[in-house]
C-alpha positions in Angstrom: 24.7 -17.4 -8.7 23.2 -20.9 -8.8 19.9 -22.1 -7.6 17.0 -24.6 -8.1 13.4 -23.6 -7.7 9.8 -24.6 -8.6 8.6 -23.7 -12.1 5.1 -22.9 -10.8 6.3 -20.6 -8.0 8.8 -18.9 -10.3 6.2 -18.4 -13.0 3.6 -17.0 -10.5 6.2 -14.6 -9.1 7.3 -13.4 -12.5 3.8 -12.7 -13.6 3.3 -10.7 -10.4 6.4 -8.5 -10.6 6.2 -8.0 -14.4 3.2 -5.7 -13.8 5.7 -3.1 -12.5 8.1 -3.5 -15.5 8.1 -0.5 -17.8 6.3 -0.9 -21.1 8.4 1.8 -22.7 11.5 2.0 -20.6 13.6 5.2 -20.4 16.6 3.0 -19.8 17.1 -0.6 -21.0 17.5 -2.1 -17.5 13.9 -1.0 -16.6 12.6 -3.6 -19.1 14.3 -6.2 -16.9 13.4 -8.0 -13.7 15.9 -8.1 -10.8 16.8 -11.6 -9.4 18.6 -11.8 -6.1 19.5 -15.3 -4.7 20.4 -15.5 -1.0 21.9 -18.8 0.3 21.5 -17.6 3.9 17.7 -17.3 3.7 17.2 -19.9 0.9 15.1 -17.6 -1.1 15.0 -16.0 -4.6 13.8 -12.4 -4.6 12.3 -10.9 -7.8 11.8 -7.1 -8.3 10.1 -5.1 -11.1 10.3 -1.3 -11.0 9.4 1.4 -13.5 10.6 4.3 -11.3 7.0 5.0 -10.2 5.6 1.6 -9.2 7.7 -1.2 -7.7 6.7 -4.8 -6.8 8.9 -7.2 -5.0 8.3 -10.8 -4.0 10.3 -13.9 -3.1 10.0 -17.6 -3.3 11.8 -20.6 -1.7 14.8 -21.9 -3.6 17.7 -24.2 -3.0 20.5 -21.6 -3.4 24.0 -23.1 -3.9 25.6 -19.7 -4.4 24.3 -16.2 -3.8 24.2 -13.5 -6.4 22.1 -11.0 -8.4 21.4 -10.3 -12.1 18.7 -8.7 -14.2 17.0 -10.5 -17.0 14.6 -9.2 -19.8 11.2 -9.6 -18.1 9.2 -10.5 -21.1 11.6 -13.1 -22.6 12.3 -14.6 -19.2 8.6 -14.8 -18.3 7.6 -16.4 -21.6 10.3 -19.1 -21.4 9.4 -20.0 -17.8 5.6 -20.0 -18.5 6.1 -22.6 -21.2 8.2 -25.0 -19.2 6.7 -28.1 -17.6 5.4 -27.6 -14.0 6.6 -31.1 -13.2 10.3 -30.2 -13.6 12.3 -27.9 -11.3 14.3 -25.1 -12.9 18.0 -24.5 -12.4 19.3 -21.0 -12.9 23.1 -20.4 -13.0 25.3 -17.5 -13.8 29.1 -17.3 -13.4 30.4 -14.5 -11.2 31.1 -11.4 -13.3 29.2 -12.8 -16.2 25.9 -11.5 -17.7 25.0 -14.8 -19.3 22.4 -16.8 -17.4 21.6 -20.5 -18.1 18.2 -21.8 -17.4 17.9 -25.6 -17.3 14.8 -27.7 -17.1 13.9 -31.4 -17.7 13.1 -30.5 -21.3 16.1 -28.5 -22.2 18.3 -25.5 -21.5 18.2 -21.8 -22.5 20.8 -19.0 -22.4 19.8 -15.4 -21.8 21.9 -12.3 -21.7 21.1 -10.1 -18.7 22.4 -6.8 -17.3 24.3 -6.2 -14.0 22.2 -5.9 -10.9 24.1 -2.7 -10.0 22.5 -1.0 -13.1 19.0 -1.7 -11.6 17.6 1.3 -9.7 17.2 0.8 -6.0 13.7 0.2 -4.8 12.7 3.1 -2.4 12.0 0.9 0.6 11.1 3.6 3.1 10.8 1.8 6.4 11.6 4.5 8.9 9.4 5.4 11.8 6.4 3.5 13.0 4.4 1.7 10.3 0.6 2.3 9.9 -1.0 -1.1 10.1 -4.1 -1.8 7.9 -6.4 -4.7 7.8 -6.0 -6.1 4.2 -9.7 -6.9 3.9 -10.7 -3.4 4.9 -8.1 -1.9 2.5 -9.4 -4.0 -0.4 -13.0 -3.0 0.4 -12.0 0.7 0.4 -10.1 0.4 -2.9 -12.9 -1.5 -4.7 -15.4 1.1 -3.7 -13.4 4.1 -5.0 -10.8 3.2 -7.6 -13.3 3.3 -10.5 -14.1 7.0 -9.8 -10.6 8.3 -10.2 -9.7 10.3 -13.3 -7.7 8.9 -16.3 -6.9 12.4 -17.4 -3.2 13.0 -16.7 -3.8 16.8 -16.9 -5.7 16.4 -13.6 -2.8 14.6 -12.0 -4.0 14.7 -8.4 -7.4 13.3 -9.4 -5.7 10.2 -11.0 -5.2 8.9 -7.5 -7.2 7.7 -4.5 -7.0 9.7 -1.3 -6.4 7.6 1.8 -7.1 9.3 5.1 -6.7 7.6 8.5 -7.6 9.1 11.9 -8.7 7.8 15.3 -12.1 6.8 13.9 -10.9 4.7 11.0 -10.0 4.7 7.3 -11.5 6.8 4.6 -10.9 6.3 0.9 -12.0 8.9 -1.7 -11.7 9.3 -5.5 -13.2 11.9 -7.9 -12.7 12.7 -11.6 -14.6 16.0 -11.4 -17.9 14.5 -12.6 -18.5 12.0 -9.7 -17.1 11.3 -6.2 -16.9 8.0 -4.3 -16.2 8.0 -0.6 -16.1 5.0 1.7 -15.7 5.5 5.4 -14.6 2.4 7.4 -15.1 3.1 11.1 -12.8 1.8 13.9 -10.9 -0.5 11.6 -7.4 0.2 12.6 -7.4 1.6 16.2 -4.2 3.1 17.5 -2.2 3.0 14.3 -1.5 6.7 13.8 -2.7 9.3 11.3 -2.3 9.4 7.6 -3.2 11.7 4.7 -1.8 10.6 1.3 -2.9 10.4 -2.3 -1.6 7.4 -4.2 -1.9 6.8 -8.0 -4.8 4.6 -9.0 -2.6 2.5 -11.1 -0.5 1.5 -8.1 -3.5 0.9 -5.9 -5.1 -1.3 -8.6 -2.1 -3.6 -8.4 -2.2 -3.5 -4.6 -5.9 -4.5 -4.7 -5.2 -7.3 -7.1 -2.3 -8.6 -5.0 -4.2 -8.5 -1.7 -7.3 -10.0 -3.2 -5.3 -13.0 -4.6 -3.6 -13.5 -1.2 -6.8 -13.5 0.9 -6.9 -12.6 4.7 -4.0 -12.8 7.0 -1.6 -10.5 8.7 -2.0 -6.7 8.5 -0.4 -4.6 5.8 2.3 -2.3 7.0 2.2 1.2 5.4 5.2 3.6 5.4 4.9 7.1 4.0 7.9 9.4 3.6 9.2 12.0 1.2 6.9 11.4 -1.7 7.0 7.6 -1.4 4.6 5.0 0.0 5.5 1.4 0.8 3.0 -1.4 1.4 4.6 -4.4 3.1 3.0 -7.8 3.8 4.1 -11.4 4.1 6.9 -11.8 1.5 5.6 -9.0 -0.8 6.4 -5.3 -1.2 4.7 -2.7 -3.3 6.2 0.8 -3.5 4.7 3.8 -5.2 5.3 7.5 -5.5 2.6 9.6 -3.9 0.9 12.5 -5.7 1.9 16.0 -4.7 -0.6 18.6 -3.8 -3.6 19.1 -1.5 -6.5 16.8 -2.4 -9.8 18.7 -3.0 -12.0 19.2 0.1 -14.5 16.7 -1.3 -16.7 16.8 1.9 -17.9 20.3 1.0 -19.3 19.0 -2.3 -21.8 16.8 -0.5 -25.1 18.7 0.2 -26.1 18.7 3.9 -29.8 18.2 3.2 -32.0 17.0 0.4 -35.6 17.9 -0.7 -36.2 14.6 -2.5 -35.5 11.0 -1.8 -36.0 7.9 -4.0 -35.5 4.4 -2.5 -35.3 1.6 -5.0 -34.2 -2.1 -5.4 -30.6 -1.9 -6.6 -30.6 -4.9 -8.9 -33.9 -3.8 -10.6 -32.4 -0.3 -11.2 -29.1 -1.7 -12.6 -31.0 -4.0 -15.0 -33.3 -1.2 -16.2 -30.4 1.2 -16.7 -28.4 -1.5 -18.6 -31.3 -2.1 -21.0 -31.9 1.6 -21.7 -28.1 2.1 -22.0 -28.2 0.1 -25.2 -29.9 3.1 -26.8 -28.1 5.8 -24.8 -24.8 4.3 -26.1 -25.9 5.1 -29.6 -25.9 8.8 -29.0 -24.4 10.6 -26.0 -24.7 8.1 -23.1 -27.4 10.2 -21.4 -30.4 8.7 -19.7 -33.2 10.6 -18.0 -34.6 9.5 -14.6 -38.1 10.9 -13.8 -39.7 10.3 -10.4 -43.5 9.8 -10.1 -44.6 10.2 -6.5 -48.2 9.3 -7.3 -47.4 6.0 -9.2 -44.5 5.2 -6.8 -42.0 4.6 -9.5 -39.0 5.9 -11.5 -39.2 6.2 -15.3 -35.8 5.7 -17.0 -35.6 6.8 -20.6 -33.1 7.4 -23.4 -33.7 9.1 -26.8 -31.1 8.5 -29.4 -31.6 10.9 -32.2 -32.3 9.2 -35.6 -32.0 5.8 -34.0 -34.8 5.3 -31.5 -35.9 5.7 -27.9 -36.8 3.5 -25.0 -38.0 3.6 -21.4 -38.3 1.4 -18.4 -40.3 1.8 -15.1 -38.9 0.7 -11.7 -41.0 0.6 -8.5 -39.7 3.1 -5.9 -40.4 4.8 -2.6 -40.6 8.5 -3.7 -40.4 11.3 -1.2 -40.7 15.0 -2.3 -42.0 16.5 -5.6 -41.6 14.9 -9.0 -38.3 15.6 -10.7 -36.5 14.8 -14.0 -32.7 14.5 -14.0 -30.3 13.5 -16.8 -27.1 11.5 -16.2 -24.2 9.9 -18.0 -25.5 6.3 -17.6 -22.0 4.9 -17.2 -21.4 7.0 -14.1 -24.6 5.9 -12.5 -24.1 2.2 -13.3 -20.5 2.2 -12.0 -21.7 3.8 -8.7 -24.6 1.3 -8.3 -22.3 -1.7 -8.9 -19.9 -0.5 -6.2 -22.8 -0.8 -3.7 -23.4 -4.2 -2.1 -26.8 -3.4 -0.5 -30.1 -4.7 -1.8 -31.8 -1.3 -1.7 -30.2 2.1 -2.6 -31.3 5.7 -1.8 -31.0 8.4 -4.4 -31.2 11.9 -2.8 -31.3 15.2 -4.7 -32.5 18.8 -4.6 -32.8 20.0 -8.2 -32.2 18.9 -11.8 -28.8 20.7 -11.9 -27.4 20.0 -8.4 -25.4 17.0 -7.2 -27.2 13.7 -6.7 -26.0 11.3 -3.9 -26.4 7.5 -4.1 -25.9 5.4 -1.0 -27.0 2.1 0.5 -30.2 2.4 2.4 -29.6 2.5 6.2 -25.8 2.6 5.8 -23.9 5.9 5.9 -20.5 4.3 5.2 -20.5 4.7 1.3 -21.4 7.9 -0.5 -21.4 8.2 -4.3 -22.0 11.7 -5.7 -22.7 12.2 -9.4 -23.2 15.5 -11.2 -26.3 15.6 -13.5 -26.1 16.4 -17.2 -27.9 19.7 -18.2 -30.5 19.1 -20.8 -31.4 21.7 -23.3 -35.2 22.0 -23.6 
């Protein structure tokens, strides 16, 4: 294998695929990145794969002879990152050898790799008709839900985001058992087929990062088959296992009607919660929200035992009787920050029943949070 490529493009590609390299590999080759040079296409392909998440990308290269080798991802990445962007990089490896020489204007480096045959094959399921998704729509759905997934590996199914596609559009949902985020994107991908799959949040965070960095463009092709999902776009591929099991019927958790409604300026509410959270963080992260229909406002308060207390008032349109509800302030803030609207509606029935936050006059996003029960 012998090729010449740009330092900047190789560095960018290495940083991208290194996110799928195992931190604690079960086999030495999983700490490596796979390099495949193709003289026919004039491209160098890079692959990282930890047996769960796989990322593959390619860059243009002047390939004198084709070949493949794996190199230690961390060492290779650190060397390339420190080389001058003004100088092209030459990579060469004799056939049958595991020694790779990297040459730049400033000097040369030798690295010992491992045979490409030792690297596990990326599960590129591309059978059947792909589901095509608008990248901007997919990014919007992931940003609105990823934060609500669980980090508790004991709740494995809840560590993912559920993606559902039907004739009406795409729905993304995530819950950790304490809160639920659902974004419905209507008529976004007409005629692309049906889908019902739960994908690990870690994989989707990488997908969201890759698609956001890329910007608009061609649709993302999605393949689902036998416990694997493959996202394919431009010259990049992301593969992930899917999570086994039936995702909870989250729609039945959302109340059909509400006795109370509070409409408030989102930024004002976020600012007030963040100030009161300084005290809430000292104790148990709990804040109390009290509605006052007569004064037309919400009172937000926190009482940190043996430390202090604080309260803020925010103007609101209050419908229904007065009520006091306690929340984990972090859950409420994360939900509010996922909403782009200027005004939000908080709907509830009782101090112990689910509360739903959503943008005013927009039924696309629903954020449900369970209150904290306060002992009198």
